[in-house]
PQR file with spaces between the fields and no chain letter, atoms N, CA, C, O and H, PARSE charges and radii, in Angstrom:
ATOM       1  N    MET     1     -20.470   27.460  -30.637 -0.4000 1.5000
ATOM       2  CA   MET     1     -19.760   27.409  -30.365 -0.0000 2.0000
ATOM       3  C    MET     1     -19.351   26.421  -31.042  0.5500 1.7000
ATOM       4  O    MET     1     -20.292   25.705  -31.384 -0.5500 1.4000
ATOM       5  N    GLN     2     -17.479   25.751  -31.691 -0.4000 1.5000
ATOM       6  CA   GLN     2     -16.993   25.069  -32.884 -0.0000 2.0000
ATOM       7  C    GLN     2     -16.990   23.884  -32.745  0.5500 1.7000
ATOM       8  O    GLN     2     -17.404   23.539  -31.638 -0.5500 1.4000
ATOM       9  H    GLN     2     -16.714   26.333  -31.412  0.4000 1.0000
ATOM      10  N    ILE     3     -16.668   23.007  -33.466 -0.4000 1.5000
ATOM      11  CA   ILE     3     -16.637   21.483  -33.345 -0.0000 2.0000
ATOM      12  C    ILE     3     -16.048   21.253  -32.671  0.5500 1.7000
ATOM      13  O    ILE     3     -16.414   20.440  -31.822 -0.5500 1.4000
ATOM      14  H    ILE     3     -16.332   23.287  -34.366  0.4000 1.0000
ATOM      15  N    GLN     4     -14.606   21.891  -32.616 -0.4000 1.5000
ATOM      16  CA   GLN     4     -13.420   20.972  -32.254 -0.0000 2.0000
ATOM      17  C    GLN     4     -13.787   21.531  -30.749  0.5500 1.7000
ATOM      18  O    GLN     4     -13.900   20.627  -29.920 -0.5500 1.4000
ATOM      19  H    GLN     4     -14.308   22.552  -33.306  0.4000 1.0000
ATOM      20  N    GLN     5     -13.942   22.544  -30.374 -0.4000 1.5000
ATOM      21  CA   GLN     5     -14.268   22.946  -28.774 -0.0000 2.0000
ATOM      22  C    GLN     5     -15.263   21.738  -28.150  0.5500 1.7000
ATOM      23  O    GLN     5     -15.172   21.031  -27.146 -0.5500 1.4000
ATOM      24  H    GLN     5     -13.850   23.278  -31.047  0.4000 1.0000
ATOM      25  N    MET     6     -16.261   21.847  -29.234 -0.4000 1.5000
ATOM      26  CA   MET     6     -17.468   20.808  -28.710 -0.0000 2.0000
ATOM      27  C    MET     6     -16.797   19.154  -28.518  0.5500 1.7000
ATOM      28  O    MET     6     -17.055   18.678  -27.412 -0.5500 1.4000
ATOM      29  H    MET     6     -16.335   22.421  -30.049  0.4000 1.0000
ATOM      30  N    LEU     7     -16.104   18.380  -29.310 -0.4000 1.5000
ATOM      31  CA   LEU     7     -15.290   17.453  -29.200 -0.0000 2.0000
ATOM      32  C    LEU     7     -14.691   17.426  -28.540  0.5500 1.7000
ATOM      33  O    LEU     7     -14.988   16.430  -27.881 -0.5500 1.4000
ATOM      34  H    LEU     7     -15.894   18.766  -30.208  0.4000 1.0000
ATOM      35  N    GLU     8     -13.506   18.091  -27.934 -0.4000 1.5000
ATOM      36  CA   GLU     8     -12.548   18.547  -26.948 -0.0000 2.0000
ATOM      37  C    GLU     8     -13.059   18.584  -25.497  0.5500 1.7000
ATOM      38  O    GLU     8     -12.382   18.446  -24.478 -0.5500 1.4000
ATOM      39  H    GLU     8     -13.264   18.901  -28.469  0.4000 1.0000
ATOM      40  N    ASN     9     -14.471   18.811  -25.607 -0.4000 1.5000
ATOM      41  CA   ASN     9     -15.512   19.036  -24.454 -0.0000 2.0000
ATOM      42  C    ASN     9     -15.417   17.656  -23.363  0.5500 1.7000
ATOM      43  O    ASN     9     -14.980   17.150  -22.330 -0.5500 1.4000
ATOM      44  H    ASN     9     -15.020   18.923  -26.435  0.4000 1.0000
ATOM      45  N    ARG    10     -16.412   17.545  -24.852 -0.4000 1.5000
ATOM      46  CA   ARG    10     -16.749   15.939  -24.887 -0.0000 2.0000
ATOM      47  C    ARG    10     -15.538   14.896  -24.384  0.5500 1.7000
ATOM      48  O    ARG    10     -15.925   13.763  -24.100 -0.5500 1.4000
ATOM      49  H    ARG    10     -16.767   17.956  -25.691  0.4000 1.0000
ATOM      50  N    ILE    11     -14.182   15.160  -24.255 -0.4000 1.5000
ATOM      51  CA   ILE    11     -13.587   14.290  -24.769 -0.0000 2.0000
ATOM      52  C    ILE    11     -13.234   14.251  -23.175  0.5500 1.7000
ATOM      53  O    ILE    11     -13.069   13.202  -22.554 -0.5500 1.4000
ATOM      54  H    ILE    11     -13.867   16.081  -24.485  0.4000 1.0000
ATOM      55  N    THR    12     -13.157   15.372  -22.692 -0.4000 1.5000
ATOM      56  CA   THR    12     -12.300   15.450  -21.618 -0.0000 2.0000
ATOM      57  C    THR    12     -13.723   14.999  -20.585  0.5500 1.7000
ATOM      58  O    THR    12     -13.390   14.366  -19.583 -0.5500 1.4000
ATOM      59  H    THR    12     -13.292   16.225  -23.197  0.4000 1.0000
ATOM      60  N    GLU    13     -14.955   15.210  -20.706 -0.4000 1.5000
ATOM      61  CA   GLU    13     -15.941   14.200  -19.881 -0.0000 2.0000
ATOM      62  C    GLU    13     -16.158   13.502  -20.207  0.5500 1.7000
ATOM      63  O    GLU    13     -17.056   13.083  -19.475 -0.5500 1.4000
ATOM      64  H    GLU    13     -15.226   15.724  -21.520  0.4000 1.0000
ATOM      65  N    LEU    14     -15.861   12.264  -21.609 -0.4000 1.5000
ATOM      66  CA   LEU    14     -16.088   10.872  -21.166 -0.0000 2.0000
ATOM      67  C    LEU    14     -13.997   10.647  -19.784  0.5500 1.7000
ATOM      68  O    LEU    14     -13.921    9.879  -18.824 -0.5500 1.4000
ATOM      69  H    LEU    14     -15.132   12.605  -22.203  0.4000 1.0000
ATOM      70  N    GLU    15     -12.927   11.499  -20.234 -0.4000 1.5000
ATOM      71  CA   GLU    15     -11.949   11.384  -19.743 -0.0000 2.0000
ATOM      72  C    GLU    15     -12.066   11.260  -17.674  0.5500 1.7000
ATOM      73  O    GLU    15     -11.564   10.563  -16.792 -0.5500 1.4000
ATOM      74  H    GLU    15     -12.989   12.123  -21.013  0.4000 1.0000
ATOM      75  N    THR    16     -12.835   12.168  -17.753 -0.4000 1.5000
ATOM      76  CA   THR    16     -13.700   12.310  -16.163 -0.0000 2.0000
ATOM      77  C    THR    16     -14.132   11.286  -15.983  0.5500 1.7000
ATOM      78  O    THR    16     -13.418   10.499  -15.360 -0.5500 1.4000
ATOM      79  H    THR    16     -13.243   12.734  -18.470  0.4000 1.0000
ATOM      80  N    LYS    17     -15.038   10.981  -16.288 -0.4000 1.5000
ATOM      81  CA   LYS    17     -16.199    9.800  -16.197 -0.0000 2.0000
ATOM      82  C    LYS    17     -15.223    8.017  -16.329  0.5500 1.7000
ATOM      83  O    LYS    17     -15.718    6.975  -15.898 -0.5500 1.4000
ATOM      84  H    LYS    17     -15.618   11.620  -16.793  0.4000 1.0000
ATOM      85  N    VAL    18     -13.925    8.093  -16.964 -0.4000 1.5000
ATOM      86  CA   VAL    18     -13.163    6.643  -16.858 -0.0000 2.0000
ATOM      87  C    VAL    18     -12.455    6.961  -15.881  0.5500 1.7000
ATOM      88  O    VAL    18     -12.457    6.018  -15.089 -0.5500 1.4000
ATOM      89  H    VAL    18     -13.523    8.940  -17.314  0.4000 1.0000
ATOM      90  N    ALA    19     -11.718    7.977  -15.439 -0.4000 1.5000
ATOM      91  CA   ALA    19     -11.544    7.904  -13.837 -0.0000 2.0000
ATOM      92  C    ALA    19     -11.911    7.684  -12.514  0.5500 1.7000
ATOM      93  O    ALA    19     -11.424    7.210  -11.488 -0.5500 1.4000
ATOM      94  H    ALA    19     -11.716    8.743  -16.082  0.4000 1.0000
ATOM      95  N    PHE    20     -13.633    8.540  -13.159 -0.4000 1.5000
ATOM      96  CA   PHE    20     -13.895    8.325  -11.722 -0.0000 2.0000
ATOM      97  C    PHE    20     -14.408    6.516  -11.932  0.5500 1.7000
ATOM      98  O    PHE    20     -14.647    5.976  -10.852 -0.5500 1.4000
ATOM      99  H    PHE    20     -14.028    8.925  -13.992  0.4000 1.0000
ATOM     100  N    GLN    21     -14.551    5.762  -12.968 -0.4000 1.5000
ATOM     101  CA   GLN    21     -15.350    4.534  -12.856 -0.0000 2.0000
ATOM     102  C    GLN    21     -13.777    3.654  -12.457  0.5500 1.7000
ATOM     103  O    GLN    21     -13.926    2.453  -12.234 -0.5500 1.4000
ATOM     104  H    GLN    21     -14.357    6.200  -13.845  0.4000 1.0000
ATOM     105  N    GLU    22     -12.478    4.153  -12.375 -0.4000 1.5000
ATOM     106  CA   GLU    22     -11.133    3.118  -12.702 -0.0000 2.0000
ATOM     107  C    GLU    22     -11.172    3.614  -10.561  0.5500 1.7000
ATOM     108  O    GLU    22     -11.062    2.771   -9.670 -0.5500 1.4000
ATOM     109  H    GLU    22     -12.357    5.129  -12.556  0.4000 1.0000
ATOM     110  N    GLN    23     -11.287    4.578  -10.419 -0.4000 1.5000
ATOM     111  CA   GLN    23     -11.625    4.622   -8.712 -0.0000 2.0000
ATOM     112  C    GLN    23     -12.424    3.645   -7.600  0.5500 1.7000
ATOM     113  O    GLN    23     -12.279    3.073   -6.520 -0.5500 1.4000
ATOM     114  H    GLN    23     -11.377    5.263  -11.142  0.4000 1.0000
ATOM     115  N    LEU    24     -13.509    3.926   -8.842 -0.4000 1.5000
ATOM     116  CA   LEU    24     -14.530    2.948   -8.201 -0.0000 2.0000
ATOM     117  C    LEU    24     -14.704    1.948   -8.206  0.5500 1.7000
ATOM     118  O    LEU    24     -15.565    1.341   -7.568 -0.5500 1.4000
ATOM     119  H    LEU    24     -13.627    4.390   -9.720  0.4000 1.0000
ATOM     120  N    LEU    25     -13.779    1.457   -9.066 -0.4000 1.5000
ATOM     121  CA   LEU    25     -13.292   -0.498   -9.641 -0.0000 2.0000
ATOM     122  C    LEU    25     -12.349   -0.355   -8.236  0.5500 1.7000
ATOM     123  O    LEU    25     -12.309   -1.125   -7.276 -0.5500 1.4000
ATOM     124  H    LEU    25     -13.079    1.950   -9.583  0.4000 1.0000
ATOM     125  N    GLU    26     -11.870    0.456   -8.380 -0.4000 1.5000
ATOM     126  CA   GLU    26     -10.481    0.023   -7.008 -0.0000 2.0000
ATOM     127  C    GLU    26     -11.051    0.378   -6.078  0.5500 1.7000
ATOM     128  O    GLU    26     -10.581   -0.496   -5.351 -0.5500 1.4000
ATOM     129  H    GLU    26     -11.902    1.082   -9.160  0.4000 1.0000
ATOM     130  N    GLU    27     -11.617    0.865   -5.499 -0.4000 1.5000
ATOM     131  CA   GLU    27     -12.543    0.904   -4.154 -0.0000 2.0000
ATOM     132  C    GLU    27     -13.465   -0.467   -4.084  0.5500 1.7000
ATOM     133  O    GLU    27     -13.661   -0.995   -2.989 -0.5500 1.4000
ATOM     134  H    GLU    27     -11.999    1.575   -6.091  0.4000 1.0000
ATOM     135  N    LEU    28     -14.013   -1.013   -5.271 -0.4000 1.5000
ATOM     136  CA   LEU    28     -14.945   -2.447   -5.166 -0.0000 2.0000
ATOM     137  C    LEU    28     -13.920   -3.067   -4.823  0.5500 1.7000
ATOM     138  O    LEU    28     -13.836   -3.564   -3.700 -0.5500 1.4000
ATOM     139  H    LEU    28     -13.854   -0.584   -6.161  0.4000 1.0000
ATOM     140  N    ASN    29     -12.812   -3.165   -5.850 -0.4000 1.5000
ATOM     141  CA   ASN    29     -11.633   -4.685   -5.464 -0.0000 2.0000
ATOM     142  C    ASN    29     -11.731   -4.417   -3.872  0.5500 1.7000
ATOM     143  O    ASN    29     -12.328   -5.278   -3.224 -0.5500 1.4000
ATOM     144  H    ASN    29     -12.879   -2.761   -6.762  0.4000 1.0000
ATOM     145  N    GLN    30     -11.149   -3.195   -3.114 -0.4000 1.5000
ATOM     146  CA   GLN    30     -10.571   -3.020   -2.082 -0.0000 2.0000
ATOM     147  C    GLN    30     -11.905   -3.984   -0.993  0.5500 1.7000
ATOM     148  O    GLN    30     -11.652   -4.708   -0.030 -0.5500 1.4000
ATOM     149  H    GLN    30     -10.664   -2.496   -3.640  0.4000 1.0000
ATOM     150  N    ALA    31     -13.242   -3.665   -1.557 -0.4000 1.5000
ATOM     151  CA   ALA    31     -13.847   -4.453   -0.416 -0.0000 2.0000
ATOM     152  C    ALA    31     -13.910   -5.534   -0.629  0.5500 1.7000
ATOM     153  O    ALA    31     -14.368   -5.940    0.439 -0.5500 1.4000
ATOM     154  H    ALA    31     -13.447   -3.076   -2.339  0.4000 1.0000
ATOM     155  N    LEU    32     -13.787   -6.421   -1.269 -0.4000 1.5000
ATOM     156  CA   LEU    32     -13.952   -7.561   -2.267 -0.0000 2.0000
ATOM     157  C    LEU    32     -13.214   -8.378   -1.387  0.5500 1.7000
ATOM     158  O    LEU    32     -13.511   -9.375   -0.729 -0.5500 1.4000
ATOM     159  H    LEU    32     -13.415   -6.091   -2.137  0.4000 1.0000
ATOM     160  N    VAL    33     -11.451   -7.252   -1.631 -0.4000 1.5000
ATOM     161  CA   VAL    33     -10.390   -8.031   -0.782 -0.0000 2.0000
ATOM     162  C    VAL    33     -10.844   -8.130    1.016  0.5500 1.7000
ATOM     163  O    VAL    33     -10.612   -9.077    1.768 -0.5500 1.4000
ATOM     164  H    VAL    33     -11.210   -6.441   -2.165  0.4000 1.0000
ATOM     165  N    GLN    34     -11.357   -7.177    1.260 -0.4000 1.5000
ATOM     166  CA   GLN    34     -11.952   -7.079    2.612 -0.0000 2.0000
ATOM     167  C    GLN    34     -13.076   -8.024    3.229  0.5500 1.7000
ATOM     168  O    GLN    34     -13.290   -8.302    4.409 -0.5500 1.4000
ATOM     169  H    GLN    34     -11.546   -6.408    0.650  0.4000 1.0000
ATOM     170  N    GLN    35     -13.712   -8.422    2.096 -0.4000 1.5000
ATOM     171  CA   GLN    35     -14.574   -9.156    2.465 -0.0000 2.0000
ATOM     172  C    GLN    35     -14.297  -11.087    2.200  0.5500 1.7000
ATOM     173  O    GLN    35     -14.910  -12.136    2.395 -0.5500 1.4000
ATOM     174  H    GLN    35     -13.538   -8.196    1.137  0.4000 1.0000
ATOM     175  N    GLN    36     -13.347  -10.751    1.803 -0.4000 1.5000
ATOM     176  CA   GLN    36     -12.446  -12.571    1.640 -0.0000 2.0000
ATOM     177  C    GLN    36     -11.883  -12.887    2.563  0.5500 1.7000
ATOM     178  O    GLN    36     -11.920  -13.908    3.249 -0.5500 1.4000
ATOM     179  H    GLN    36     -12.849   -9.899    1.645  0.4000 1.0000
ATOM     180  N    PHE    37     -11.024  -11.506    2.634 -0.4000 1.5000
ATOM     181  CA   PHE    37     -10.399  -11.752    4.522 -0.0000 2.0000
ATOM     182  C    PHE    37     -11.593  -12.413    5.614  0.5500 1.7000
ATOM     183  O    PHE    37     -11.499  -13.449    6.272 -0.5500 1.4000
ATOM     184  H    PHE    37     -10.995  -10.677    2.077  0.4000 1.0000
ATOM     185  N    ASP    38     -12.464  -11.664    5.571 -0.4000 1.5000
ATOM     186  CA   ASP    38     -13.658  -10.919    6.590 -0.0000 2.0000
ATOM     187  C    ASP    38     -14.005  -13.202    6.500  0.5500 1.7000
ATOM     188  O    ASP    38     -14.050  -13.986    7.448 -0.5500 1.4000
ATOM     189  H    ASP    38     -12.540  -10.823    5.037  0.4000 1.0000
ATOM     190  N    MET    39     -14.116  -13.406    5.427 -0.4000 1.5000
ATOM     191  CA   MET    39     -14.703  -14.613    5.304 -0.0000 2.0000
ATOM     192  C    MET    39     -14.066  -15.905    5.408  0.5500 1.7000
ATOM     193  O    MET    39     -14.705  -16.944    5.577 -0.5500 1.4000
ATOM     194  H    MET    39     -14.079  -12.769    4.657  0.4000 1.0000
ATOM     195  N    ASP    40     -12.654  -15.837    5.296 -0.4000 1.5000
ATOM     196  CA   ASP    40     -11.997  -16.681    5.552 -0.0000 2.0000
ATOM     197  C    ASP    40     -11.887  -17.003    6.592  0.5500 1.7000
ATOM     198  O    ASP    40     -12.085  -18.205    6.773 -0.5500 1.4000
ATOM     199  H    ASP    40     -12.135  -14.994    5.159  0.4000 1.0000
ATOM     200  N    ARG    41     -11.419  -15.911    8.178 -0.4000 1.5000
ATOM     201  CA   ARG    41     -11.416  -15.677    9.294 -0.0000 2.0000
ATOM     202  C    ARG    41     -12.269  -15.988    9.679  0.5500 1.7000
ATOM     203  O    ARG    41     -12.035  -16.546   10.751 -0.5500 1.4000
ATOM     204  H    ARG    41     -11.258  -14.935    8.031  0.4000 1.0000
ATOM     205  N    ILE    42     -13.555  -15.979    9.386 -0.4000 1.5000
ATOM     206  CA   ILE    42     -15.370  -16.741    9.827 -0.0000 2.0000
ATOM     207  C    ILE    42     -14.960  -18.218    9.091  0.5500 1.7000
ATOM     208  O    ILE    42     -15.893  -18.927    9.469 -0.5500 1.4000
ATOM     209  H    ILE    42     -13.745  -15.525    8.515  0.4000 1.0000
ATOM     210  N    GLN    43     -14.304  -18.864    8.463 -0.4000 1.5000
ATOM     211  CA   GLN    43     -14.455  -19.847    7.781 -0.0000 2.0000
ATOM     212  C    GLN    43     -13.413  -20.814    9.687  0.5500 1.7000
ATOM     213  O    GLN    43     -13.568  -21.610   10.613 -0.5500 1.4000
ATOM     214  H    GLN    43     -13.545  -18.289    8.156  0.4000 1.0000
ATOM     215  N    LEU    44     -12.570  -19.951    9.114 -0.4000 1.5000
ATOM     216  CA   LEU    44     -11.849  -20.432   10.601 -0.0000 2.0000
ATOM     217  C    LEU    44     -11.875  -20.596   11.806  0.5500 1.7000
ATOM     218  O    LEU    44     -11.230  -21.462   12.397 -0.5500 1.4000
ATOM     219  H    LEU    44     -12.444  -19.304    8.362  0.4000 1.0000
ATOM     220  N    GLN    45     -12.626  -19.784   12.319 -0.4000 1.5000
ATOM     221  CA   GLN    45     -13.377  -19.880   13.906 -0.0000 2.0000
ATOM     222  C    GLN    45     -14.956  -20.948   13.328  0.5500 1.7000
ATOM     223  O    GLN    45     -15.807  -21.137   14.198 -0.5500 1.4000
ATOM     224  H    GLN    45     -13.150  -19.081   11.839  0.4000 1.0000
ATOM     225  N    LEU    46     -15.063  -21.202   12.731 -0.4000 1.5000
ATOM     226  CA   LEU    46     -16.256  -22.244   12.379 -0.0000 2.0000
ATOM     227  C    LEU    46     -15.895  -23.411   12.288  0.5500 1.7000
ATOM     228  O    LEU    46     -16.604  -24.418   12.328 -0.5500 1.4000
ATOM     229  H    LEU    46     -14.373  -21.048   12.024  0.4000 1.0000
ATOM     230  N    ARG    47     -14.433  -23.306   12.123 -0.4000 1.5000
ATOM     231  CA   ARG    47     -13.754  -24.633   12.526 -0.0000 2.0000
ATOM     232  C    ARG    47     -13.214  -25.055   13.236  0.5500 1.7000
ATOM     233  O    ARG    47     -12.916  -26.248   13.283 -0.5500 1.4000
ATOM     234  H    ARG    47     -13.858  -22.488   12.091  0.4000 1.0000
ATOM     235  N    TYR    48     -12.960  -24.341   13.897 -0.4000 1.5000
ATOM     236  CA   TYR    48     -12.323  -24.522   15.320 -0.0000 2.0000
ATOM     237  C    TYR    48     -13.419  -24.967   16.426  0.5500 1.7000
ATOM     238  O    TYR    48     -13.303  -25.797   17.328 -0.5500 1.4000
ATOM     239  H    TYR    48     -13.202  -23.372   13.859  0.4000 1.0000
ATOM     240  N    MET    49     -14.646  -24.057   16.029 -0.4000 1.5000
ATOM     241  CA   MET    49     -16.036  -24.212   17.530 -0.0000 2.0000
ATOM     242  C    MET    49     -16.438  -26.075   16.894  0.5500 1.7000
ATOM     243  O    MET    49     -16.611  -27.067   17.602 -0.5500 1.4000
ATOM     244  H    MET    49     -14.740  -23.382   15.297  0.4000 1.0000
ATOM     245  N    ALA    50     -16.485  -25.966   15.127 -0.4000 1.5000
ATOM     246  CA   ALA    50     -16.626  -27.039   14.854 -0.0000 2.0000
ATOM     247  C    ALA    50     -15.744  -28.347   15.555  0.5500 1.7000
ATOM     248  O    ALA    50     -16.348  -29.242   16.146 -0.5500 1.4000
ATOM     249  H    ALA    50     -16.345  -25.160   14.552  0.4000 1.0000
ATOM     250  N    ASN    51     -14.570  -28.349   15.448 -0.4000 1.5000
ATOM     251  CA   ASN    51     -13.586  -29.142   16.566 -0.0000 2.0000
ATOM     252  C    ASN    51     -13.622  -29.710   17.672  0.5500 1.7000
ATOM     253  O    ASN    51     -13.473  -30.826   18.170 -0.5500 1.4000
ATOM     254  H    ASN    51     -14.080  -27.622   14.968  0.4000 1.0000
ATOM     255  N    LYS    52     -14.091  -27.637   18.214 -0.4000 1.5000
ATOM     256  CA   LYS    52     -14.641  -27.595   20.035 -0.0000 2.0000
ATOM     257  C    LYS    52     -15.693  -29.159   20.556  0.5500 1.7000
ATOM     258  O    LYS    52     -15.595  -30.044   21.406 -0.5500 1.4000
ATOM     259  H    LYS    52     -14.212  -26.730   17.810  0.4000 1.0000
ATOM     260  N    LEU    53     -16.732  -28.754   19.369 -0.4000 1.5000
ATOM     261  CA   LEU    53     -18.105  -29.244   19.969 -0.0000 2.0000
ATOM     262  C    LEU    53     -17.793  -30.692   19.470  0.5500 1.7000
ATOM     263  O    LEU    53     -18.283  -31.497   20.261 -0.5500 1.4000
ATOM     264  H    LEU    53     -16.812  -28.036   18.678  0.4000 1.0000
ATOM     265  N    LYS    54     -17.255  -31.200   18.605 -0.4000 1.5000
ATOM     266  CA   LYS    54     -16.821  -32.771   18.504 -0.0000 2.0000
ATOM     267  C    LYS    54     -16.619  -33.163   19.481  0.5500 1.7000
ATOM     268  O    LYS    54     -17.266  -34.092   19.964 -0.5500 1.4000
ATOM     269  H    LYS    54     -16.856  -30.545   17.962  0.4000 1.0000
ATOM     270  N    ASP    55     -15.259  -32.327   20.311 -0.4000 1.5000
ATOM     271  CA   ASP    55     -14.595  -32.732   21.776 -0.0000 2.0000
ATOM     272  C    ASP    55     -15.161  -32.838   22.930  0.5500 1.7000
ATOM     273  O    ASP    55     -14.908  -33.490   23.943 -0.5500 1.4000
ATOM     274  H    ASP    55     -14.733  -31.573   19.918  0.4000 1.0000
ATOM     275  N    PHE    56     -16.345  -31.754   22.489 -0.4000 1.5000
ATOM     276  CA   PHE    56     -17.027  -31.877   23.821 -0.0000 2.0000
ATOM     277  C    PHE    56     -17.793  -33.073   23.771  0.5500 1.7000
ATOM     278  O    PHE    56     -18.375  -33.722   22.902 -0.5500 1.4000
ATOM     279  H    PHE    56     -16.551  -31.225   21.666  0.4000 1.0000
ATOM     280  N    GLN    57     -17.458  -33.199   25.856 -0.4000 1.5000
ATOM     281  CA   GLN    57     -18.119  -34.592   26.966 -0.0000 2.0000
ATOM     282  C    GLN    57     -19.334  -33.978   26.968  0.5500 1.7000
ATOM     283  O    GLN    57     -19.297  -32.791   27.289 -0.5500 1.4000
ATOM     284  H    GLN    57     -16.985  -32.672   26.562  0.4000 1.0000
ATOM     285  N    PRO    58     -20.706  -34.566   26.630 -0.5600 1.5000
ATOM     286  CA   PRO    58     -21.998  -34.559   27.378  0.2800 2.0000
ATOM     287  C    PRO    58     -21.876  -34.560   29.515  0.5500 1.7000
ATOM     288  O    PRO    58     -21.524  -35.572   30.121 -0.5500 1.4000
ATOM     289  N    SER    59     -22.062  -33.899   29.874 -0.4000 1.5000
ATOM     290  CA   SER    59     -22.430  -33.813   31.147 -0.0000 2.0000
ATOM     291  C    SER    59     -23.200  -34.569   31.681  0.5500 1.7000
ATOM     292  O    SER    59     -24.414  -34.513   31.480 -0.5500 1.4000
ATOM     293  H    SER    59     -22.348  -33.076   29.382  0.4000 1.0000
ATOM     294  N    ASN    60     -22.529  -35.582   32.613 -0.4000 1.5000
ATOM     295  CA   ASN    60     -23.761  -36.427   33.378 -0.0000 2.0000
ATOM     296  C    ASN    60     -24.905  -35.907   34.207  0.5500 1.7000
ATOM     297  O    ASN    60     -25.553  -36.599   34.991 -0.5500 1.4000
ATOM     298  H    ASN    60     -21.543  -35.628   32.777  0.4000 1.0000
ATOM     299  N    ILE    61     -25.094  -34.651   33.972 -0.4000 1.5000
ATOM     300  CA   ILE    61     -26.373  -34.060   33.998 -0.0000 2.0000
ATOM     301  C    ILE    61     -27.319  -34.435   32.973  0.5500 1.7000
ATOM     302  O    ILE    61     -28.316  -35.126   33.183 -0.5500 1.4000
ATOM     303  H    ILE    61     -24.567  -34.088   33.334  0.4000 1.0000
ATOM     304  N    ALA    62     -26.998  -33.993   31.941 -0.4000 1.5000
ATOM     305  CA   ALA    62     -27.579  -34.354   30.753 -0.0000 2.0000
ATOM     306  C    ALA    62     -28.104  -35.454   30.132  0.5500 1.7000
ATOM     307  O    ALA    62     -29.138  -35.407   29.465 -0.5500 1.4000
ATOM     308  H    ALA    62     -26.188  -33.432   31.771  0.4000 1.0000
ATOM     309  N    SER    63     -27.222  -36.794   30.375 -0.4000 1.5000
ATOM     310  CA   SER    63     -27.753  -38.103   30.378 -0.0000 2.0000
ATOM     311  C    SER    63     -28.320  -38.699   31.727  0.5500 1.7000
ATOM     312  O    SER    63     -29.059  -39.679   31.824 -0.5500 1.4000
ATOM     313  H    SER    63     -26.382  -36.832   30.916  0.4000 1.0000
ATOM     314  N    GLN    64     -27.784  -37.846   32.838 -0.4000 1.5000
ATOM     315  CA   GLN    64     -29.283  -38.522   33.822 -0.0000 2.0000
ATOM     316  C    GLN    64     -30.898  -38.120   33.541  0.5500 1.7000
ATOM     317  O    GLN    64     -31.910  -38.799   33.713 -0.5500 1.4000
ATOM     318  H    GLN    64     -27.183  -37.050   32.759  0.4000 1.0000
ATOM     319  N    ALA    65     -30.734  -36.755   33.042 -0.4000 1.5000
ATOM     320  CA   ALA    65     -32.260  -36.072   32.382 -0.0000 2.0000
ATOM     321  C    ALA    65     -32.768  -36.893   31.497  0.5500 1.7000
ATOM     322  O    ALA    65     -33.948  -37.161   31.272 -0.5500 1.4000
ATOM     323  H    ALA    65     -29.911  -36.204   32.901  0.4000 1.0000
ATOM     324  N    GLU    66     -31.466  -37.409   30.836 -0.4000 1.5000
ATOM     325  CA   GLU    66     -32.296  -38.424   29.578 -0.0000 2.0000
ATOM     326  C    GLU    66     -33.216  -39.813   29.892  0.5500 1.7000
ATOM     327  O    GLU    66     -34.142  -40.384   29.315 -0.5500 1.4000
ATOM     328  H    GLU    66     -30.507  -37.191   31.019  0.4000 1.0000
ATOM     329  N    GLU    67     -32.422  -40.038   31.159 -0.4000 1.5000
ATOM     330  CA   GLU    67     -32.284  -41.779   31.693 -0.0000 2.0000
ATOM     331  C    GLU    67     -33.897  -41.605   32.848  0.5500 1.7000
ATOM     332  O    GLU    67     -34.658  -42.571   32.785 -0.5500 1.4000
ATOM     333  H    GLU    67     -31.670  -39.574   31.628  0.4000 1.0000
ATOM     334  N    THR    68     -34.271  -40.570   33.693 -0.4000 1.5000
ATOM     335  CA   THR    68     -35.039  -40.062   34.835 -0.0000 2.0000
ATOM     336  C    THR    68     -36.279  -39.659   33.636  0.5500 1.7000
ATOM     337  O    THR    68     -35.962  -39.048   32.616 -0.5500 1.4000
ATOM     338  H    THR    68     -33.654  -39.786   33.744  0.4000 1.0000
ATOM     339  N    PRO    69     -37.562  -40.040   33.879 -0.5600 1.5000
ATOM     340  CA   PRO    69     -38.520  -39.309   32.853  0.2800 2.0000
ATOM     341  C    PRO    69     -39.023  -38.496   34.094  0.5500 1.7000
ATOM     342  O    PRO    69     -39.106  -38.794   35.285 -0.5500 1.4000
ATOM     343  N    PRO    70     -39.378  -37.184   33.278 -0.5600 1.5000
ATOM     344  CA   PRO    70     -40.113  -36.187   34.470  0.2800 2.0000
ATOM     345  C    PRO    70     -41.236  -36.668   35.084  0.5500 1.7000
ATOM     346  O    PRO    70     -41.851  -37.659   34.688 -0.5500 1.4000
ATOM     347  N    PRO    71     -41.638  -35.755   36.396 -0.5600 1.5000
ATOM     348  CA   PRO    71     -42.083  -35.935   37.257  0.2800 2.0000
ATOM     349  C    PRO    71     -43.433  -36.853   36.895  0.5500 1.7000
ATOM     350  O    PRO    71     -43.606  -37.889   37.536 -0.5500 1.4000
ATOM     351  N    HIS    72     -44.533  -36.401   35.700 -0.4000 1.5000
ATOM     352  CA   HIS    72     -45.631  -36.299   35.550 -0.0000 2.0000
ATOM     353  C    HIS    72     -45.780  -37.457   34.655  0.5500 1.7000
ATOM     354  O    HIS    72     -46.713  -37.512   33.855 -0.5500 1.4000
ATOM     355  H    HIS    72     -44.392  -35.559   35.179  0.4000 1.0000
ATOM     356  N    TYR    73     -44.897  -38.384   34.760 -0.4000 1.5000
ATOM     357  CA   TYR    73     -45.381  -39.636   33.989 -0.0000 2.0000
ATOM     358  C    TYR    73     -46.070  -40.671   34.970  0.5500 1.7000
ATOM     359  O    TYR    73     -46.518  -41.731   34.533 -0.5500 1.4000
ATOM     360  H    TYR    73     -44.139  -38.340   35.410  0.4000 1.0000
């Protein structure tokens, strides 16, 4: 095989690899964007739940249970 043909084959192979890597990078970028979106949504839900817990009033049953010792005392 001639040197020129070998070089052309090598260039074609390298171009193919670069194209594959560009596609893979784009897919990884999209996955990262989706993960960030999901994390933002989860953080928002967590803040919502934390605020709900702050507003939560303990029930009377819970306070009575703390005041009354168990029967085995």
